C-alpha distance (Angstrom), angle and dihedral (degrees) to the residues before:
residue distance angle dihedral
M1 . . .
I2 3.77 . .
Q3 3.81 113.2 .
I4 3.78 125.0 176.5
I5 3.78 108.4 -148.5
D6 3.80 97.0 153.3
K7 3.82 117.2 32.3
H8 3.79 90.0 -149.8
F9 3.82 85.7 76.1
C10 3.82 101.5 56.4
C11 3.80 121.0 73.7
G12 3.82 95.6 -177.8
C13 3.83 95.7 -119.3
E14 3.85 89.5 146.8
G15 3.79 92.9 -140.6
C16 3.80 90.3 130.3
V17 3.81 91.7 55.9
Q18 3.79 93.6 51.3
I19 3.81 97.6 43.9
C20 3.81 95.2 51.2
P21 3.85 109.5 111.6
K22 3.81 92.2 -157.9
Q23 3.82 95.5 44.2
C24 3.77 89.0 -131.6
I25 3.82 96.7 139.0
S26 3.78 120.5 88.2
F27 3.79 129.2 -177.7
N28 3.77 115.5 -126.2
E29 3.79 129.4 -172.4
D30 3.80 119.3 -123.6
E31 3.79 127.3 -147.0
K32 3.82 91.0 -82.2
G33 3.80 94.0 52.5
F34 3.82 97.7 -104.9
R35 3.80 120.0 131.3
Y36 3.82 123.0 -128.5
P37 3.82 132.6 178.4
L38 3.79 121.6 -100.3
V39 3.81 119.5 -168.5
D40 3.80 123.5 -145.8
K41 3.80 97.1 -138.4
D42 3.81 92.6 -165.7
I43 3.81 90.2 65.2
C44 3.82 100.8 32.1
I45 3.84 114.5 108.3
N46 3.83 94.6 -166.5
C47 3.80 93.5 -119.9
G48 3.80 90.2 151.5
L49 3.81 95.7 -136.8
C50 3.80 92.1 124.8
D51 3.80 90.5 58.2
K52 3.81 91.6 48.1
V53 3.81 94.1 58.4
C54 3.81 97.2 45.5
P55 3.85 111.5 113.2
F56 3.81 90.4 -149.7
L57 3.80 95.0 51.8
N58 3.81 92.9 44.5
L59 3.78 107.1 42.2
T60 3.81 118.8 -167.8
N61 3.79 125.9 -146.9
T62 3.78 119.9 -104.9
R63 3.80 118.2 -115.3
N64 3.76 140.6 -162.0
P65 3.81 117.8 -115.4
I66 3.78 126.1 -109.6
K67 3.78 91.2 -134.3
V68 3.81 141.0 -13.2
I69 3.81 123.1 -148.4
A70 3.78 141.1 179.7
A71 3.81 106.4 -131.2
I72 3.80 138.9 -173.1
N73 3.80 130.8 -173.2
P74 3.84 105.8 -124.3
D75 3.83 90.1 -142.8
E76 3.82 100.1 92.9
E77 3.80 94.6 -164.2
L78 3.80 93.5 53.3
R79 3.79 91.6 45.6
M80 3.81 91.1 54.7
K81 3.82 89.4 51.4
S82 3.80 90.9 50.7
S83 3.80 129.5 80.0
S84 3.80 95.5 -118.8
G85 3.81 129.0 -15.2
G86 3.80 100.2 -15.9
I87 3.81 96.0 -115.1
F88 3.81 96.3 134.6
T89 3.81 90.9 60.6
I90 3.78 94.0 52.7
L91 3.83 91.2 46.4
A92 3.81 89.9 50.8
E93 3.81 92.9 48.0
H94 3.80 90.2 50.1
T95 3.82 90.8 53.3
I96 3.80 95.9 47.1
K97 3.81 94.0 45.7
A98 3.82 86.5 55.9
G99 3.81 89.3 56.9
G100 3.79 95.7 -97.3
V101 3.79 138.1 126.6
V102 3.79 131.2 -118.7
F103 3.80 127.3 -143.0
G104 3.77 122.2 -160.7
A105 3.79 147.2 133.8
C106 3.80 119.6 -70.5
F107 3.80 139.9 160.2
D108 3.80 122.3 -93.9
D109 3.81 124.9 -146.8
K110 3.83 90.3 -80.2
W111 3.82 92.7 50.9
E112 3.78 92.1 -109.6
V113 3.80 119.1 131.3
K114 3.79 126.8 -105.3
H115 3.80 138.4 159.6
D116 3.79 118.3 -107.0
F117 3.81 139.9 149.5
V118 3.80 138.9 -118.9
D119 3.80 133.0 -168.8
T120 3.81 100.3 -168.4
V121 3.81 128.7 78.3
D122 3.82 90.1 -128.7
G123 3.80 89.8 56.9
I124 3.81 93.3 59.8
S125 3.81 91.4 80.5
T126 3.82 90.4 73.9
F127 3.81 89.1 64.8
R128 3.80 97.6 40.1
G129 3.79 115.9 110.6
A130 3.78 132.7 27.8
K131 3.82 120.1 -64.7
Y132 3.79 107.4 -156.4
V133 3.80 95.8 -159.0
Q134 3.79 129.5 83.9
S135 3.80 107.2 -97.3
K136 3.78 125.9 -135.2
I137 3.81 108.4 -120.2
C138 3.83 92.4 -162.5
R139 3.86 107.0 168.5
A140 3.81 96.7 -23.1
F141 3.82 95.0 119.5
I142 3.81 91.1 53.8
K143 3.81 90.9 49.4
V144 3.81 91.4 48.7
K145 3.80 90.7 54.3
T146 3.81 91.5 48.3
F147 3.81 91.8 54.9
L148 3.80 93.1 43.7
D149 3.81 92.5 51.2
K150 3.81 88.0 52.9
D151 3.83 88.5 55.3
R152 3.81 93.9 -111.4
K153 3.78 116.7 147.8
V154 3.80 110.5 -113.5
L155 3.80 131.3 -163.3
F156 3.79 111.9 -165.7
S157 3.80 117.2 -171.7
G158 3.77 124.7 -173.3
T159 3.78 145.5 112.4
G160 3.78 119.6 -51.3
C161 3.80 93.7 -100.5
Q162 3.82 90.9 50.3
I163 3.81 90.3 51.5
A164 3.82 90.0 48.7
G165 3.80 90.9 48.8
L166 3.81 92.1 49.8
R167 3.80 93.9 49.6
K168 3.79 92.2 49.7
F169 3.82 90.0 46.5
L170 3.82 91.3 53.6
R171 3.84 91.6 49.1
K172 3.81 92.8 -159.1
E173 3.79 140.2 54.6
Y174 3.81 119.8 -97.0
D175 3.80 122.0 -157.2
N176 3.81 90.2 -152.9
L177 3.83 95.9 55.5
L178 3.80 122.8 95.7
T179 3.80 112.4 -171.3
V180 3.80 115.6 -160.4
E181 3.78 116.3 -170.2
I182 3.79 116.5 -155.2
A183 3.81 108.0 -141.3
C184 3.79 103.3 -110.5
H185 3.81 130.1 -149.4
G186 3.82 88.5 -175.2
V187 3.80 135.6 -69.9
P188 3.83 118.5 -88.9
S189 3.78 124.0 -141.2
P190 3.82 118.1 -85.6
A191 3.82 87.5 -146.5
V192 3.81 91.7 58.9
W193 3.81 89.8 46.9
R194 3.82 90.8 51.0
A195 3.79 90.8 50.2
Y196 3.79 91.0 50.7
I197 3.80 98.0 44.6
N198 3.80 92.8 46.3
K199 3.79 90.4 52.0
V200 3.81 92.2 50.0
A201 3.81 92.9 46.0
K202 3.81 92.1 40.8
G203 3.78 89.3 -127.1
N204 3.81 95.2 -53.2
L205 3.82 104.8 105.5
S206 3.81 91.8 167.3
K207 3.81 91.1 75.5
I208 3.83 92.4 62.4
R209 3.80 113.3 102.5
N210 3.79 103.9 174.3
I211 3.81 141.9 1.6
N212 3.79 123.5 -158.4
F213 3.80 116.8 -177.7
R214 3.80 91.6 -174.2
D215 3.80 106.9 42.0
K216 3.83 108.4 171.6
R217 3.80 100.9 -160.4
N218 3.81 87.6 119.6
G219 3.78 93.1 37.8
W220 3.78 134.6 -87.0
N221 3.81 93.6 -75.5
G222 3.81 92.4 49.0
Y223 3.80 98.3 44.2
G224 3.79 123.8 159.6
L225 3.80 143.1 -170.4
A226 3.82 113.8 -96.6
I227 3.81 124.3 -170.5
T228 3.80 117.3 -172.8
T229 3.81 118.1 -157.7
N230 3.79 133.4 174.5
E231 3.80 89.7 -87.4
E232 3.81 107.7 32.3
T233 3.80 150.6 -14.2
I234 3.78 114.0 -103.3
Y235 3.78 110.8 -154.5
E236 3.80 132.9 179.0
R237 3.77 130.6 166.7
A238 3.79 112.3 -111.1
S239 3.79 89.2 -116.1
E240 3.82 90.1 60.5
N241 3.81 102.4 34.8
Q242 3.82 116.5 100.8
Y243 3.78 96.2 -145.3
M244 3.80 94.5 46.7
Q245 3.79 91.2 47.6
S246 3.81 92.2 50.6
F247 3.82 86.0 54.6
L248 3.81 100.5 40.2
R249 3.80 92.9 45.5
D250 3.83 90.6 51.4
L251 3.80 94.3 -119.4
C252 3.81 99.2 130.7
L253 3.80 105.6 29.5
R254 3.79 128.3 131.5
P255 3.85 110.8 -92.2
S256 3.81 92.1 -122.9
C257 3.82 91.9 60.5
S258 3.81 89.7 79.7
N259 3.81 87.8 53.3
C260 3.82 98.8 41.5
P261 3.84 112.7 169.2
S262 3.80 94.7 -164.9
K263 3.82 108.0 66.1
K264 3.84 126.7 116.7
G265 3.79 93.4 31.7
A266 3.82 94.4 -53.1
S267 3.82 90.0 127.5
G268 3.80 88.7 71.2
A269 3.82 91.8 -128.3
A270 3.80 116.5 159.9
L271 3.81 90.0 -141.1
I272 3.79 135.7 19.6
I273 3.80 116.9 -160.8
G274 3.78 131.7 -175.4
D275 3.79 144.9 122.9
F276 3.79 118.8 -40.3
W277 3.79 93.0 -141.8
G278 3.78 112.1 -173.4
V279 3.80 94.0 32.2
E280 3.81 88.9 130.5
S281 3.82 88.3 64.7
I282 3.80 99.2 36.3
R283 3.81 101.7 36.6
P284 3.83 105.9 12.1
E285 3.81 91.3 164.5
I286 3.83 91.3 71.7
Y287 3.80 98.5 37.6
D288 3.82 117.7 110.8
N289 3.84 102.1 148.6
K290 3.81 91.0 -112.1
G291 3.80 97.3 102.7
C292 3.78 138.9 -74.5
S293 3.80 126.3 -159.0
L294 3.77 127.9 -139.7
V295 3.81 110.4 -144.9
V296 3.80 120.2 -166.4
I297 3.81 110.9 -163.5
N298 3.80 112.4 -153.7
S299 3.81 105.2 167.2
A300 3.79 141.7 38.8
Y301 3.81 89.5 -115.8
G302 3.79 90.9 52.0
E303 3.81 90.2 50.3
Q304 3.82 91.0 48.7
I305 3.81 91.6 53.5
I306 3.82 93.4 46.8
N307 3.81 90.0 51.2
E308 3.81 89.6 54.8
L309 3.81 94.1 55.3
N310 3.79 127.6 95.6
I311 3.82 98.2 -128.2
N312 3.77 137.7 133.9
H313 3.79 106.7 -117.5
S314 3.77 145.5 155.3
K315 3.78 132.1 -168.0
I316 3.80 118.8 -107.5
T317 3.78 135.8 172.9
Y318 3.78 121.1 -91.4
E319 3.81 89.5 -123.2
D320 3.81 92.5 54.6
G321 3.79 89.4 48.5
Y322 3.78 97.6 57.4
R323 3.81 98.0 30.2
Y324 3.80 92.6 98.9
N325 3.81 96.3 23.2
P326 3.82 106.5 48.4
C327 3.81 93.1 169.4
F328 3.82 86.4 85.9
I329 3.80 88.9 72.7
S330 3.81 110.3 11.5
P331 3.79 136.6 53.8
L332 3.78 115.9 -127.6
S333 3.79 124.0 -104.5
E334 3.78 118.2 -112.7
N335 3.79 112.4 -101.5
R336 3.78 108.9 -119.9
Y337 3.80 88.8 -144.3
A338 3.81 93.2 58.4
P339 3.85 93.4 94.5
I340 3.81 88.2 55.6
F341 3.80 89.9 51.1
W342 3.82 92.9 50.6
S343 3.79 92.2 46.8
K344 3.78 90.6 53.1
F345 3.81 93.6 40.8
K346 3.80 90.5 63.5
K347 3.80 89.7 59.1
H348 3.80 105.3 28.7
G349 3.80 107.3 24.7
I350 3.80 116.9 -148.6
D351 3.82 91.3 -7.0
A352 3.81 85.4 75.6
C353 3.80 86.3 82.6
K354 3.80 93.7 61.1
T355 3.80 94.3 47.7
T356 3.82 93.8 44.3
I357 3.80 93.0 50.2
S358 3.80 88.7 48.6
I359 3.83 88.8 55.6
I360 3.83 90.8 47.7
N361 3.81 92.5 50.5
N362 3.80 93.2 45.7
N363 3.79 91.0 50.7
K364 3.80 90.7 49.3
L365 3.80 90.1 51.0
I366 3.80 91.2 50.3
R367 3.82 90.8 50.5
I368 3.80 91.9 48.7
L369 3.81 92.0 49.0
A370 3.80 91.0 47.2
L371 3.80 90.1 51.1
I372 3.81 92.1 49.9
Y373 3.81 90.6 47.1
S374 3.81 92.4 49.8
K375 3.80 91.1 51.2
L376 3.81 91.3 50.0
I377 3.80 90.5 50.8
L378 3.82 91.5 49.9
R379 3.82 90.5 48.2
D380 3.82 90.5 54.6
């Protein structure tokens, strides 16, 4: 029976909920907006299946990739609509044109994030672009298995822990499954996202028409968050946006993200894709500030699919790939100011980010001044 004693050991993949034969496990949101399993002990038959699919209870060995490439979608328009180099879109199109289905993260009617599937090329746009909120998997794993057992090709994209959860849920390898891990910095709280989006929309979410976490109007390196409503487009650079800063500064991330069991290929994903940050230093000849993807190829099937795509790519070393984007191989460290953020979030909502960052900056200034003062004293 699955029991969460320490929240650092539950990634919220929802595999336990979907594998349960008695459907006696529900997912309930805690005070920070993260969902955790709760077992109805009166119905549970102690079959142990929930424990067998848990990524934390069944750790997988890390592995070195077959190949690592820098890749760009040659369709300029699609690349500009994508978070980095537009490789997910071309992978999804390849799957659907072969008669398959694609699973990914999309917004629901309340602008929260969930996992769903599409089987048309037009439908891919709902998955395109980063969604910096933890998605609800719901019954996605069950649907994946249904398609696989019908011999449909399936592309499943998600965070490393979601990929790990899916593979343990399936309990066997499928030749018609392509798993694509999205390189993950960590998953922010849905509660913090709700607080932010409700403030921006002034409580009227129905007027929102589009959300883009990685708007490139100022270039890929200077991306911002853009929210389009019936009346206007609200845009802020990531460096100035409260929600993005609460995420990027690790103030509102799930506790398990600092204890991630799925880095360095341990998720079992055939491919890992993300931003090739630092490309301007490592491969300046292909840099144009419009986005470049880093693709880590972990399996023969993943390599076969990549070879079938029409993409601009060049081989790089694994070390060059993660040099400026360490989330490919390492979990983040917990921010020691996160408890301050959560304390203030209860009272002030999303404005907790501004006040917490102010405290962080003031403390840094004090430390710098103290260091300067101590050096002056030693000099005297």
